[in-house]
Backbone as numpy.savetxt, mean C-alpha at the origin, in Angstrom:
# Nx Ny Nz CAx CAy CAz Cx Cy Cz
13.03 42.04 49.69 14.17 41.06 48.95 13.48 39.68 48.66
12.89 39.17 49.79 12.30 38.01 49.65 11.19 37.91 48.67
10.26 39.01 48.77 9.25 39.09 47.82 9.78 39.29 46.31
10.93 39.89 45.95 11.47 40.11 44.75 11.77 38.76 44.19
12.50 37.79 45.01 12.93 36.46 44.74 11.68 35.66 44.39
10.63 35.78 45.09 9.36 35.00 44.84 8.83 35.39 43.59
8.73 36.76 43.21 8.15 37.32 42.07 8.91 36.63 40.83
10.30 36.80 41.00 11.29 36.32 39.91 10.96 34.90 39.54
10.85 33.97 40.77 10.77 32.64 40.71 9.43 32.33 39.80
8.35 33.12 40.28 7.03 32.87 39.68 6.97 33.14 38.24
7.70 34.21 37.82 7.92 34.58 36.35 8.59 33.44 35.54
9.58 33.07 36.23 10.58 31.84 35.55 9.59 30.68 35.42
8.96 30.41 36.45 7.98 29.23 36.27 6.88 29.39 35.16
6.31 30.54 35.23 5.22 30.87 34.33 5.87 30.92 32.91
7.11 31.42 32.56 7.63 31.43 31.36 7.94 29.94 30.84
8.34 29.10 31.83 8.73 27.72 31.45 7.32 26.90 31.13
6.33 27.18 31.84 5.04 26.51 31.67 4.42 26.97 30.26
4.67 28.30 29.84 4.16 28.68 28.58 5.04 28.00 27.32
6.37 28.01 27.51 7.32 27.48 26.55 7.03 25.97 26.40
6.79 25.39 27.59 6.55 23.86 27.49 5.23 23.55 26.80
4.10 24.34 27.27 2.80 24.35 26.53 2.92 24.37 25.08
3.71 25.45 24.55 3.84 25.73 23.13 4.56 24.62 22.47
5.63 24.01 23.08 6.40 22.85 22.69 5.31 21.75 22.50
4.49 21.40 23.61 3.68 20.16 23.43 2.58 20.39 22.21
2.16 21.57 22.23 1.09 22.06 21.20 1.82 21.71 19.75
2.97 22.37 19.54 3.60 22.25 18.14 3.96 20.60 17.89
4.32 19.83 18.93 4.69 18.51 18.74 3.45 17.67 18.44
2.32 17.94 19.17 1.15 17.24 18.81 0.66 17.57 17.41
0.78 18.81 16.95 0.34 19.22 15.62 1.28 18.69 14.61
2.61 18.45 14.89 3.48 17.70 13.87 2.99 16.16 13.74
2.71 15.55 14.87 2.31 14.23 14.84 1.04 14.13 13.96
0.11 14.95 14.42 -1.20 14.98 13.62 -1.22 15.15 12.09
-0.36 16.08 11.82 -0.07 16.45 10.32 0.57 15.27 9.65
1.57 14.53 10.38 2.08 13.42 9.82 1.15 12.27 9.61
0.29 12.06 10.61 -0.81 11.04 10.43 -1.70 11.32 9.33
-2.06 12.56 9.17 -2.98 13.01 7.99 -2.23 12.71 6.68
-0.93 12.96 6.83 -0.20 12.78 5.36 -0.13 11.42 4.98
-0.16 10.36 6.09 -0.03 8.97 5.74 -1.45 8.43 5.29
-2.44 8.96 5.98 -3.80 8.52 5.65 -4.29 9.04 4.27
-3.85 10.35 3.82 -4.24 10.81 2.56 -3.15 10.71 1.62
-2.24 9.87 1.84 -1.10 9.56 0.78 -1.75 9.25 -0.58
-1.20 9.96 -1.58 -1.78 9.77 -3.03 -1.19 8.38 -3.68
-0.24 7.86 -2.98 0.51 6.63 -3.52 1.61 6.88 -4.35
2.45 5.84 -4.59 3.68 6.05 -5.49 3.49 5.55 -6.81
2.46 4.82 -7.11 2.40 3.92 -8.33 1.24 4.40 -9.31
1.44 4.18 -10.54 0.50 4.49 -11.48 -0.81 3.76 -11.37
-1.77 4.46 -11.63 -3.29 3.89 -11.69 -3.74 4.04 -13.05
-4.22 2.94 -13.58 -4.57 2.98 -15.07 -5.98 3.49 -15.38
-6.97 3.34 -14.35 -8.16 3.87 -14.58 -8.45 5.10 -13.89
-9.65 5.64 -13.84 -9.92 7.03 -13.24 -9.60 6.80 -11.70
-9.35 7.91 -11.02 -9.04 8.12 -9.69 -10.29 7.38 -8.78
-9.68 6.65 -7.70 -10.72 6.03 -6.91 -10.54 6.61 -5.59
-11.60 7.00 -4.86 -11.70 7.82 -3.60 -11.22 6.78 -2.56
-10.28 6.78 -1.90 -9.70 5.92 -0.98 -9.64 6.64 0.45
-10.19 7.82 0.58 -10.09 8.50 1.75 -10.55 7.87 3.06
-11.57 7.16 3.00 -12.06 6.40 4.15 -11.75 5.03 4.16
-10.64 4.57 3.42 -10.25 3.21 3.53 -9.35 2.92 4.69
-9.17 1.75 4.99 -8.30 1.30 6.02 -6.76 1.17 5.48
-5.87 1.24 6.11 -4.39 1.15 5.61 -3.80 -0.12 6.43
-3.23 -0.89 5.53 -2.23 -1.84 5.94 -0.80 -1.40 5.82
-0.02 -1.33 6.92 1.31 -0.99 6.80 2.28 -1.92 7.24
3.24 -2.22 6.48 4.33 -3.07 6.76 5.44 -2.37 7.13
5.90 -2.32 8.37 7.11 -1.39 8.85 8.46 -2.15 8.40
8.34 -3.59 8.44 9.50 -4.30 8.25 9.98 -4.25 6.75
8.95 -4.13 5.86 9.49 -4.07 4.43 9.16 -2.68 3.88
8.68 -1.75 4.70 8.50 -0.37 4.18 7.62 -0.02 2.97
6.40 -0.54 3.18 5.29 -0.26 2.23 3.99 -0.31 2.92
3.10 0.40 2.34 1.56 0.60 2.97 0.54 0.56 1.65
-0.50 0.00 2.00 -1.47 0.04 0.90 -2.94 0.04 1.68
-3.85 0.80 0.95 -5.19 1.02 1.49 -6.12 -0.15 0.92
-7.16 -0.41 1.85 -8.29 -1.38 1.33 -9.53 -0.91 1.90
-10.66 -1.11 1.27 -12.01 -0.81 1.77 -12.37 -1.08 3.06
-13.19 -0.27 3.83 -13.52 -0.69 5.04 -14.35 -2.02 5.37
-15.04 -2.38 4.33 -15.92 -3.65 4.25 -14.93 -4.86 3.78
-13.63 -4.64 3.63 -12.68 -5.58 3.22 -11.77 -5.97 4.32
-11.18 -7.19 4.41 -10.23 -7.52 5.22 -8.85 -8.21 4.70
-7.85 -8.07 5.45 -6.75 -8.84 5.11 -6.78 -10.23 5.71
-7.00 -11.23 4.84 -7.35 -12.52 5.42 -6.17 -13.45 5.79
-5.16 -13.54 4.90 -4.01 -14.24 5.29 -2.68 -13.62 5.04
-1.73 -14.06 5.63 -0.33 -13.52 5.54 0.72 -14.58 5.58
1.46 -14.85 4.62 2.45 -15.88 4.58 3.75 -15.28 4.17
4.69 -15.56 5.02 6.10 -15.07 4.79 7.10 -16.20 4.80
8.09 -16.22 3.92 9.08 -17.34 3.96 10.45 -16.45 3.75
11.46 -17.33 3.43 12.81 -16.65 3.18 12.89 -16.00 1.79
11.84 -16.19 0.99 11.95 -15.57 -0.36 10.74 -14.58 -0.80
9.66 -14.62 0.11 8.47 -13.85 -0.22 7.63 -13.53 0.87
6.69 -12.57 0.65 5.68 -12.24 1.56 4.34 -12.15 0.75
3.26 -12.86 1.13 2.02 -12.79 0.33 0.94 -12.39 1.33
0.17 -11.39 0.89 -1.13 -10.96 1.68 -2.33 -11.07 0.76
-3.44 -11.68 1.30 -4.58 -11.97 0.59 -5.79 -11.03 1.24
-6.39 -10.29 0.20 -7.48 -9.36 0.59 -8.80 -9.79 -0.01
-9.86 -9.64 0.78 -11.22 -9.92 0.22 -12.27 -9.27 1.07
-13.48 -9.13 0.44 -14.64 -8.54 1.14 -14.95 -9.50 2.35
-15.32 -8.85 3.63 -15.54 -9.63 4.75 -16.69 -10.62 4.37
-16.42 -11.83 4.75 -17.37 -12.85 4.65 -17.63 -13.42 3.24
-16.98 -12.95 2.12 -17.05 -13.33 0.73 -15.91 -13.89 0.27
-16.40 -14.93 -0.47 -15.31 -15.81 -1.35 -15.74 -15.71 -2.73
-14.71 -15.97 -3.64 -15.10 -16.09 -5.18 -14.77 -17.44 -5.51
-15.77 -18.01 -6.37 -15.65 -19.31 -6.82 -15.03 -19.33 -8.24
-13.84 -19.86 -8.29 -13.15 -19.91 -9.43 -12.62 -21.33 -9.73
-12.92 -21.90 -10.77 -12.43 -23.21 -11.16 -12.81 -24.31 -10.10
-13.99 -24.01 -9.57 -14.46 -25.12 -8.43 -13.86 -24.82 -7.01
-13.03 -23.90 -6.93 -12.47 -23.64 -5.66 -12.88 -22.28 -5.04
-12.55 -22.00 -3.77 -12.78 -20.82 -3.15 -11.50 -20.01 -3.14
-11.67 -18.75 -3.67 -10.43 -17.90 -3.66 -10.63 -16.38 -3.13
-9.69 -15.81 -2.66 -9.57 -14.40 -2.40 -9.59 -13.49 -3.47
-9.87 -12.31 -3.29 -9.97 -11.28 -4.43 -8.56 -10.81 -4.92
-7.73 -10.36 -4.07 -6.51 -9.58 -4.37 -5.38 -10.13 -3.64
-4.19 -10.23 -4.32 -3.05 -10.72 -3.59 -1.91 -9.44 -3.75
-1.31 -9.18 -2.49 -0.27 -8.21 -2.54 0.92 -9.14 -2.18
2.02 -8.92 -3.06 3.25 -9.81 -2.88 4.48 -8.88 -2.95
5.61 -9.37 -2.25 6.84 -8.90 -2.42 7.59 -10.17 -2.55
8.50 -10.12 -3.73 9.48 -11.43 -3.78 10.82 -10.76 -3.64
11.67 -11.37 -2.69 12.85 -10.97 -2.61 13.89 -11.28 -3.71
14.70 -10.27 -3.90 15.71 -10.58 -5.03 16.61 -11.66 -4.80
16.96 -12.21 -3.60 17.77 -13.42 -3.27 17.14 -14.65 -3.61
15.81 -14.70 -4.15 15.22 -15.81 -4.56 15.73 -16.34 -5.89
16.51 -17.64 -5.92 17.12 -17.97 -7.29 16.10 -18.34 -8.21
14.88 -18.66 -7.77 13.97 -18.85 -8.90 13.00 -17.73 -9.23
13.31 -16.41 -8.91 12.67 -15.25 -9.27 12.69 -15.10 -10.79
11.68 -14.94 -11.34 11.49 -14.57 -12.80 11.23 -13.11 -12.88
12.05 -12.31 -13.64 11.92 -10.82 -13.84 10.45 -10.59 -14.43
10.02 -9.52 -13.96 8.50 -9.29 -14.13 8.28 -9.18 -15.69
9.18 -8.39 -16.36 9.08 -8.46 -17.92 9.08 -9.80 -18.53
10.08 -10.64 -18.26 10.21 -11.92 -18.69 8.85 -12.78 -18.46
8.52 -12.75 -17.08 7.36 -13.51 -16.71 5.98 -13.04 -17.57
5.85 -11.77 -17.76 4.73 -11.31 -18.45 4.85 -11.78 -20.05
5.96 -11.78 -20.51 6.25 -12.01 -21.94 5.86 -13.53 -22.03
6.25 -14.41 -21.12 5.87 -15.88 -21.23 4.49 -16.05 -20.99
3.74 -15.41 -20.15 2.33 -15.48 -20.07 1.56 -15.08 -21.20
2.06 -14.06 -21.98 1.50 -13.45 -23.21 1.43 -14.40 -24.18
2.34 -15.42 -24.26 2.32 -16.34 -25.43 1.24 -17.41 -25.27
0.81 -17.45 -24.12 -0.29 -18.48 -23.89 -1.72 -17.81 -23.66
-1.62 -16.51 -23.28 -2.90 -15.82 -22.94 -3.02 -14.53 -23.76
-4.25 -14.17 -23.95 -4.40 -12.73 -24.70 -4.30 -11.76 -23.62
-3.08 -11.15 -23.60 -2.72 -10.16 -22.52 -2.57 -8.89 -23.11
-2.92 -7.83 -22.40 -2.49 -6.40 -22.69 -1.51 -5.87 -21.63
-0.25 -5.48 -22.09 0.69 -5.10 -20.98 1.25 -3.68 -21.37
1.12 -2.78 -20.38 1.54 -1.36 -20.48 2.83 -1.24 -19.48
3.93 -0.57 -20.01 5.10 -0.23 -19.26 4.93 1.27 -18.98
5.21 1.60 -17.64 5.19 3.07 -17.23 6.17 3.21 -16.18
6.60 4.59 -16.00 7.59 4.94 -15.05 6.96 6.07 -14.22
7.05 5.90 -12.98 6.60 7.04 -11.98 7.55 6.95 -10.78
7.87 8.08 -10.34 8.70 8.18 -9.18 10.01 7.31 -9.23
10.51 7.29 -10.53 11.83 6.66 -10.84 11.52 5.12 -10.65
10.34 4.58 -10.65 9.99 3.19 -10.58 9.33 2.79 -11.98
9.94 1.84 -12.59 9.41 1.23 -13.79 8.39 0.19 -13.32
7.21 0.12 -13.89 6.13 -0.75 -13.64 5.42 -1.30 -14.80
4.74 -2.39 -14.61 4.01 -3.01 -15.75 2.59 -3.34 -15.16
1.64 -2.66 -15.99 0.25 -2.91 -15.76 -0.26 -3.91 -16.74
-0.94 -4.90 -16.38 -1.43 -6.05 -17.28 -2.79 -6.34 -17.01
-3.49 -6.89 -18.13 -4.68 -7.36 -18.12 -4.73 -8.66 -19.05
-5.74 -9.57 -18.71 -5.91 -10.61 -19.66 -5.63 -12.01 -18.96
-4.71 -11.85 -18.09 -4.35 -13.13 -17.25 -4.67 -12.58 -15.82
-5.86 -12.59 -15.46 -6.09 -11.74 -14.11 -5.90 -10.26 -14.53
-5.48 -9.54 -13.55 -5.18 -8.14 -13.66 -4.27 -7.60 -12.62
-3.23 -6.87 -13.03 -2.30 -6.50 -11.72 -1.15 -5.48 -12.21
-0.40 -5.21 -11.32 0.72 -4.29 -11.40 1.99 -5.06 -10.83
3.11 -4.89 -11.66 4.23 -5.50 -11.04 5.39 -4.39 -11.05
6.04 -4.12 -9.97 7.14 -3.18 -9.88 8.40 -3.88 -9.68
9.28 -4.04 -10.60 10.43 -5.01 -10.52 11.55 -4.26 -9.42
11.76 -2.88 -9.36 12.69 -2.43 -8.43 12.16 -1.26 -7.73
12.20 -1.36 -6.44 11.60 -0.21 -5.59 12.83 0.34 -4.89
13.08 1.57 -5.19 14.26 2.36 -4.60 14.53 1.95 -3.09
15.72 1.61 -2.65 16.19 1.34 -1.26 15.38 0.10 -0.75
14.89 -0.69 -1.74 14.26 -2.05 -1.15 14.70 -3.23 -2.19
15.01 -4.30 -1.59 15.67 -5.43 -2.50 14.55 -6.48 -2.66
13.43 -5.94 -3.35 12.46 -6.85 -3.68 11.70 -6.43 -4.81
10.79 -7.39 -5.44 9.89 -7.06 -6.49 8.57 -6.97 -5.83
7.74 -6.03 -6.31 6.40 -5.81 -5.52 5.28 -5.96 -6.69
4.26 -6.70 -6.25 3.14 -6.83 -7.11 1.85 -6.86 -6.48
0.80 -6.36 -7.07 -0.65 -6.32 -6.57 -1.40 -6.84 -7.71
-2.25 -7.87 -7.50 -3.04 -8.50 -8.57 -4.33 -9.09 -8.11
-5.18 -9.39 -9.07 -6.32 -10.17 -8.88 -6.50 -11.15 -9.80
-6.43 -12.39 -9.37 -6.65 -13.56 -10.45 -8.01 -14.05 -10.66
-8.95 -13.45 -9.82 -10.28 -13.94 -9.90 -11.25 -13.21 -10.94
-10.79 -12.29 -11.59 -11.66 -11.48 -12.60 -12.00 -12.27 -13.78
-12.78 -13.31 -13.59 -12.96 -14.38 -14.79 -14.40 -14.09 -15.35
-15.16 -13.34 -14.75 -16.58 -12.98 -15.25 -16.69 -11.50 -15.15
-17.79 -10.95 -16.03 -18.01 -9.57 -16.02 -18.51 -9.07 -14.61
-19.24 -9.93 -13.81 -19.84 -9.56 -12.68 -18.69 -9.42 -11.57
-17.82 -10.52 -11.54 -16.64 -10.35 -10.67 -15.73 -9.14 -11.10
-15.60 -8.89 -12.23 -14.74 -7.82 -12.72 -15.17 -6.50 -12.21
-16.60 -6.20 -12.33 -17.15 -5.04 -11.91 -17.05 -4.74 -10.38
-17.11 -5.90 -9.73 -17.08 -5.94 -8.33 -15.59 -5.64 -7.70
-14.58 -6.34 -8.32 -13.17 -6.26 -7.82 -12.36 -5.30 -8.41
-12.52 -4.95 -9.67 -11.62 -4.02 -10.33 -11.49 -2.61 -9.62
-12.60 -1.90 -9.22 -12.47 -0.64 -8.57 -11.66 -0.74 -7.19
-11.79 -1.93 -6.60 -10.95 -2.18 -5.39 -9.50 -2.26 -5.75
-9.19 -3.14 -6.71 -7.86 -3.34 -7.05 -7.20 -2.05 -7.61
-7.95 -1.33 -8.20 -7.30 0.02 -8.78 -7.13 0.98 -7.66
-8.04 1.02 -6.66 -7.97 1.85 -5.52 -6.72 1.45 -4.67
-6.46 0.04 -4.53 -5.35 -0.39 -3.84 -4.12 -0.09 -4.56
-4.15 -0.34 -5.96 -2.89 0.24 -6.73 -2.55 1.66 -6.43
-3.54 2.54 -6.59 -3.14 3.98 -6.44 -2.86 4.25 -5.07
-3.14 3.51 -4.04 -2.75 3.85 -2.70 -1.44 3.38 -2.31
-0.77 2.46 -2.99 0.46 1.89 -2.62 1.55 2.98 -2.45
2.26 3.02 -1.24 3.47 3.81 -1.29 4.58 3.09 -0.47
5.73 3.44 -0.69 6.96 2.90 -0.03 7.60 3.97 0.86
8.31 3.50 1.84 8.88 4.38 2.76 10.17 3.81 3.36
């Protein structure tokens, strides 16, 4: 009788260990799959040029405001300034600055501007004002239910006025593309960052 209880107890323990092991295996696989999906995310926004391979790029993730964007491994996020109305992030190649109008500039700015900002100018209106003074090309697109404006001529960038479930306007732009050399260097990175943006 005692041997039977020992055998039953051993079988119960063995079954529990097997079930526990399977649970851990499945749980770890789900986490791994989620991480792969995040790192291989195609992005939510329109990309004007041909596809840029961002598979080996680093990812900046902002949990507070629910967005992520990739940037090349030889680039860095240099500055981050947040106030009551906006968040601005500056990205550039590590150790490299761009000389524009006598000053040192970062290459790409990612910004969110909160809708509670009384001085916020709507994207379409802002671009129309700029196009009166600069030779600009503006394209309007919709993807994933998001209207967006791609522009060139006064720098180059993308503005998304309304992101579902977020109360801010999102933009990613480069103001430094003032020469052919800088444009050739920065544009592929800008477009890779544009295509990798996603919101959660």
